[in-house]
A tleap script that builds the chain and sets N, CA, C and O, in Angstrom:
source leaprc.protein.ff14SB
mol = sequence {
  NMET LYS GLN VAL ASP VAL PRO LEU GLY ILE
  VAL VAL ALA GLY VAL VAL LEU MET ILE GLY
  CYS ARG LEU ALA THR TRP TRP PRO GLY VAL
  ILE ILE GLY ALA ALA LEU ILE LEU GLY VAL
  LEU VAL SER ARG THR TYR GLN ARG ARG VAL
  ASN ARG ARG GLU GLN ALA GLY ARG HIE CASP
}
set mol.1.N position { -14.706 15.612 21.909 }
set mol.1.CA position { -13.941 14.414 21.640 }
set mol.1.C position { -13.032 14.649 20.442 }
set mol.1.O position { -13.466 15.193 19.426 }
set mol.2.N position { -11.807 14.252 20.555 }
set mol.2.CA position { -10.819 14.467 19.496 }
set mol.2.C position { -10.966 13.412 18.404 }
set mol.2.O position { -11.112 12.224 18.693 }
set mol.3.N position { -10.928 13.857 17.141 }
set mol.3.CA position { -11.020 12.918 16.032 }
set mol.3.C position { -9.696 12.202 15.833 }
set mol.3.O position { -8.626 12.796 15.967 }
set mol.4.N position { -9.780 10.930 15.514 }
set mol.4.CA position { -8.583 10.130 15.270 }
set mol.4.C position { -8.199 10.296 13.810 }
set mol.4.O position { -9.048 10.251 12.921 }
set mol.5.N position { -6.915 10.488 13.578 }
set mol.5.CA position { -6.394 10.646 12.235 }
set mol.5.C position { -6.391 9.286 11.530 }
set mol.5.O position { -5.899 8.305 12.088 }
set mol.6.N position { -6.928 9.219 10.326 }
set mol.6.CA position { -7.015 7.950 9.591 }
set mol.6.C position { -5.637 7.338 9.333 }
set mol.6.O position { -5.467 6.143 9.575 }
set mol.7.N position { -4.635 8.101 8.851 }
set mol.7.CA position { -3.317 7.487 8.645 }
set mol.7.C position { -2.710 6.923 9.928 }
set mol.7.O position { -1.989 5.926 9.886 }
set mol.8.N position { -2.994 7.551 11.062 }
set mol.8.CA position { -2.501 7.016 12.328 }
set mol.8.C position { -3.116 5.648 12.599 }
set mol.8.O position { -2.430 4.745 13.078 }
set mol.9.N position { -4.371 5.492 12.304 }
set mol.9.CA position { -5.034 4.198 12.463 }
set mol.9.C position { -4.445 3.141 11.555 }
set mol.9.O position { -4.310 1.983 11.949 }
set mol.10.N position { -4.090 3.534 10.333 }
set mol.10.CA position { -3.475 2.589 9.400 }
set mol.10.C position { -2.104 2.161 9.899 }
set mol.10.O position { -1.745 0.988 9.793 }
set mol.11.N position { -1.335 3.098 10.440 }
set mol.11.CA position { -0.015 2.768 10.991 }
set mol.11.C position { -0.157 1.812 12.171 }
set mol.11.O position { 0.590 0.839 12.276 }
set mol.12.N position { -1.111 2.084 13.055 }
set mol.12.CA position { -1.328 1.201 14.201 }
set mol.12.C position { -1.733 -0.198 13.728 }
set mol.12.O position { -1.243 -1.199 14.250 }
set mol.13.N position { -2.625 -0.261 12.741 }
set mol.13.CA position { -3.025 -1.563 12.198 }
set mol.13.C position { -1.830 -2.284 11.577 }
set mol.13.O position { -1.696 -3.500 11.717 }
set mol.14.N position { -0.971 -1.544 10.899 }
set mol.14.CA position { 0.225 -2.149 10.304 }
set mol.14.C position { 1.172 -2.708 11.346 }
set mol.14.O position { 1.739 -3.786 11.169 }
set mol.15.N position { 1.342 -1.966 12.441 }
set mol.15.CA position { 2.223 -2.435 13.517 }
set mol.15.C position { 1.638 -3.688 14.172 }
set mol.15.O position { 2.357 -4.655 14.424 }
set mol.16.N position { 0.352 -3.668 14.441 }
set mol.16.CA position { -0.300 -4.838 15.037 }
set mol.16.C position { -0.193 -6.040 14.103 }
set mol.16.O position { 0.098 -7.152 14.544 }
set mol.17.N position { -0.429 -5.813 12.820 }
set mol.17.CA position { -0.321 -6.890 11.833 }
set mol.17.C position { 1.098 -7.442 11.781 }
set mol.17.O position { 1.301 -8.655 11.749 }
set mol.18.N position { 2.079 -6.538 11.773 }
set mol.18.CA position { 3.470 -6.997 11.732 }
set mol.18.C position { 3.830 -7.830 12.958 }
set mol.18.O position { 4.439 -8.893 12.832 }
set mol.19.N position { 3.460 -7.356 14.128 }
set mol.19.CA position { 3.808 -8.072 15.358 }
set mol.19.C position { 3.076 -9.410 15.429 }
set mol.19.O position { 3.674 -10.440 15.741 }
set mol.20.N position { 1.778 -9.383 15.136 }
set mol.20.CA position { 1.000 -10.625 15.185 }
set mol.20.C position { 1.497 -11.658 14.193 }
set mol.20.O position { 1.612 -12.837 14.527 }
set mol.21.N position { 1.787 -11.232 12.993 }
set mol.21.CA position { 2.257 -12.168 11.975 }
set mol.21.C position { 3.681 -12.626 12.261 }
set mol.21.O position { 4.054 -13.746 11.913 }
set mol.22.N position { 4.463 -11.784 12.880 }
set mol.22.CA position { 5.829 -12.188 13.256 }
set mol.22.C position { 5.775 -13.265 14.323 }
set mol.22.O position { 6.528 -14.238 14.268 }
set mol.23.N position { 4.888 -13.097 15.295 }
set mol.23.CA position { 4.743 -14.105 16.345 }
set mol.23.C position { 4.225 -15.428 15.778 }
set mol.23.O position { 4.580 -16.502 16.264 }
set mol.24.N position { 3.393 -15.342 14.759 }
set mol.24.CA position { 2.854 -16.549 14.117 }
set mol.24.C position { 3.768 -17.038 13.000 }
set mol.24.O position { 3.475 -18.045 12.355 }
set mol.25.N position { 4.854 -16.344 12.771 }
set mol.25.CA position { 5.834 -16.618 11.697 }
set mol.25.C position { 5.163 -16.727 10.325 }
set mol.25.O position { 5.471 -17.620 9.536 }
set mol.26.N position { 4.237 -15.795 10.061 }
set mol.26.CA position { 3.619 -15.709 8.738 }
set mol.26.C position { 4.218 -14.486 8.053 }
set mol.26.O position { 3.740 -13.367 8.239 }
set mol.27.N position { 5.254 -14.699 7.270 }
set mol.27.CA position { 6.051 -13.610 6.705 }
set mol.27.C position { 5.308 -12.723 5.708 }
set mol.27.O position { 5.581 -11.523 5.665 }
set mol.28.N position { 4.377 -13.253 4.902 }
set mol.28.CA position { 3.627 -12.313 4.035 }
set mol.28.C position { 2.862 -11.256 4.825 }
set mol.28.O position { 2.727 -10.123 4.365 }
set mol.29.N position { 2.365 -11.606 5.993 }
set mol.29.CA position { 1.671 -10.627 6.830 }
set mol.29.C position { 2.598 -9.553 7.352 }
set mol.29.O position { 2.215 -8.388 7.458 }
set mol.30.N position { 3.826 -9.946 7.678 }
set mol.30.CA position { 4.821 -8.969 8.134 }
set mol.30.C position { 5.129 -7.990 7.004 }
set mol.30.O position { 5.247 -6.787 7.236 }
set mol.31.N position { 5.258 -8.497 5.798 }
set mol.31.CA position { 5.545 -7.645 4.641 }
set mol.31.C position { 4.372 -6.702 4.363 }
set mol.31.O position { 4.580 -5.528 4.056 }
set mol.32.N position { 3.156 -7.205 4.467 }
set mol.32.CA position { 1.970 -6.363 4.244 }
set mol.32.C position { 1.893 -5.261 5.305 }
set mol.32.O position { 1.588 -4.111 4.987 }
set mol.33.N position { 2.166 -5.610 6.552 }
set mol.33.CA position { 2.162 -4.609 7.626 }
set mol.33.C position { 3.201 -3.529 7.386 }
set mol.33.O position { 2.931 -2.342 7.572 }
set mol.34.N position { 4.388 -3.944 6.974 }
set mol.34.CA position { 5.439 -2.966 6.683 }
set mol.34.C position { 5.046 -2.081 5.499 }
set mol.34.O position { 5.326 -0.882 5.495 }
set mol.35.N position { 4.404 -2.670 4.509 }
set mol.35.CA position { 3.969 -1.886 3.341 }
set mol.35.C position { 2.919 -0.855 3.746 }
set mol.35.O position { 2.930 0.266 3.237 }
set mol.36.N position { 2.017 -1.216 4.648 }
set mol.36.CA position { 1.027 -0.243 5.131 }
set mol.36.C position { 1.704 0.940 5.802 }
set mol.36.O position { 1.367 2.094 5.539 }
set mol.37.N position { 2.662 0.642 6.671 }
set mol.37.CA position { 3.353 1.703 7.398 }
set mol.37.C position { 4.144 2.586 6.437 }
set mol.37.O position { 4.072 3.812 6.518 }
set mol.38.N position { 4.887 1.977 5.539 }
set mol.38.CA position { 5.681 2.763 4.589 }
set mol.38.C position { 4.794 3.583 3.664 }
set mol.38.O position { 5.129 4.719 3.328 }
set mol.39.N position { 3.667 3.016 3.251 }
set mol.39.CA position { 2.745 3.756 2.384 }
set mol.39.C position { 2.235 5.020 3.047 }
set mol.39.O position { 2.159 6.069 2.407 }
set mol.40.N position { 1.885 4.934 4.317 }
set mol.40.CA position { 1.403 6.108 5.041 }
set mol.40.C position { 2.528 7.124 5.201 }
set mol.40.O position { 2.317 8.320 5.001 }
set mol.41.N position { 3.718 6.657 5.559 }
set mol.41.CA position { 4.835 7.587 5.753 }
set mol.41.C position { 5.200 8.304 4.458 }
set mol.41.O position { 5.476 9.504 4.471 }
set mol.42.N position { 5.205 7.585 3.351 }
set mol.42.CA position { 5.541 8.202 2.063 }
set mol.42.C position { 4.477 9.219 1.669 }
set mol.42.O position { 4.808 10.309 1.204 }
set mol.43.N position { 3.204 8.876 1.848 }
set mol.43.CA position { 2.145 9.815 1.461 }
set mol.43.C position { 2.162 11.068 2.340 }
set mol.43.O position { 1.914 12.167 1.846 }
set mol.44.N position { 2.450 10.918 3.629 }
set mol.44.CA position { 2.544 12.080 4.514 }
set mol.44.C position { 3.716 12.978 4.140 }
set mol.44.O position { 3.588 14.203 4.143 }
set mol.45.N position { 4.849 12.378 3.819 }
set mol.45.CA position { 6.019 13.154 3.416 }
set mol.45.C position { 5.730 13.925 2.131 }
set mol.45.O position { 6.107 15.090 2.002 }
set mol.46.N position { 5.067 13.279 1.190 }
set mol.46.CA position { 4.717 13.931 -0.068 }
set mol.46.C position { 3.779 15.114 0.188 }
set mol.46.O position { 3.970 16.190 -0.379 }
set mol.47.N position { 2.767 14.921 1.039 }
set mol.47.CA position { 1.831 16.001 1.338 }
set mol.47.C position { 2.524 17.182 2.006 }
set mol.47.O position { 2.198 18.333 1.719 }
set mol.48.N position { 3.472 16.907 2.890 }
set mol.48.CA position { 4.205 18.002 3.536 }
set mol.48.C position { 5.018 18.792 2.525 }
set mol.48.O position { 5.070 20.020 2.593 }
set mol.49.N position { 5.650 18.099 1.589 }
set mol.49.CA position { 6.437 18.796 0.572 }
set mol.49.C position { 5.553 19.647 -0.329 }
set mol.49.O position { 5.918 20.769 -0.682 }
set mol.50.N position { 4.393 19.117 -0.700 }
set mol.50.CA position { 3.470 19.878 -1.543 }
set mol.50.C position { 2.995 21.116 -0.796 }
set mol.50.O position { 2.931 22.203 -1.372 }
set mol.51.N position { 2.665 20.961 0.472 }
set mol.51.CA position { 2.206 22.108 1.267 }
set mol.51.C position { 3.301 23.160 1.407 }
set mol.51.O position { 3.021 24.356 1.331 }
set mol.52.N position { 4.535 22.732 1.610 }
set mol.52.CA position { 5.639 23.694 1.718 }
set mol.52.C position { 5.835 24.463 0.415 }
set mol.52.O position { 6.069 25.671 0.430 }
set mol.53.N position { 5.739 23.760 -0.707 }
set mol.53.CA position { 5.899 24.436 -2.012 }
set mol.53.C position { 4.785 25.440 -2.242 }
set mol.53.O position { 5.023 26.535 -2.750 }
set mol.54.N position { 3.556 25.065 -1.864 }
set mol.54.CA position { 2.444 25.990 -2.033 }
set mol.54.C position { 2.616 27.225 -1.154 }
set mol.54.O position { 2.358 28.344 -1.596 }
set mol.55.N position { 3.046 27.027 0.076 }
set mol.55.CA position { 3.244 28.163 0.959 }
set mol.55.C position { 4.401 29.035 0.502 }
set mol.55.O position { 4.332 30.258 0.628 }
set mol.56.N position { 5.448 28.446 -0.019 }
set mol.56.CA position { 6.585 29.220 -0.516 }
set mol.56.C position { 6.175 30.023 -1.752 }
set mol.56.O position { 6.648 31.142 -1.951 }
set mol.57.N position { 5.309 29.462 -2.568 }
set mol.57.CA position { 4.827 30.171 -3.753 }
set mol.57.C position { 3.964 31.361 -3.403 }
set mol.57.O position { 3.966 32.350 -4.135 }
set mol.58.N position { 3.244 31.300 -2.332 }
set mol.58.CA position { 2.372 32.398 -1.918 }
set mol.58.C position { 3.160 33.590 -1.409 }
set mol.58.O position { 2.732 34.732 -1.577 }
set mol.59.N position { 4.311 33.340 -0.786 }
set mol.59.CA position { 5.095 34.424 -0.194 }
set mol.59.C position { 5.997 35.131 -1.202 }
set mol.59.O position { 6.506 36.216 -0.920 }
set mol.60.N position { 6.196 34.538 -2.354 }
set mol.60.CA position { 7.088 35.161 -3.347 }
set mol.60.C position { 6.448 36.319 -4.045 }
set mol.60.O position { 7.070 36.943 -4.904 }
savepdb mol mol.pdb
quit
């Protein structure tokens, strides 16, 4: 059985929260959902950059 990635679960929860709160017109929930998604995307981008720098340092 394949393990589910935790950040993927957070993104899915954020999307569900955004859609549900948008349908209910509860705008703070939409903002919280967007913040969850952006937080995961920013942290993933940062981790990729750190990994690239580490790998580039090893080859020099």
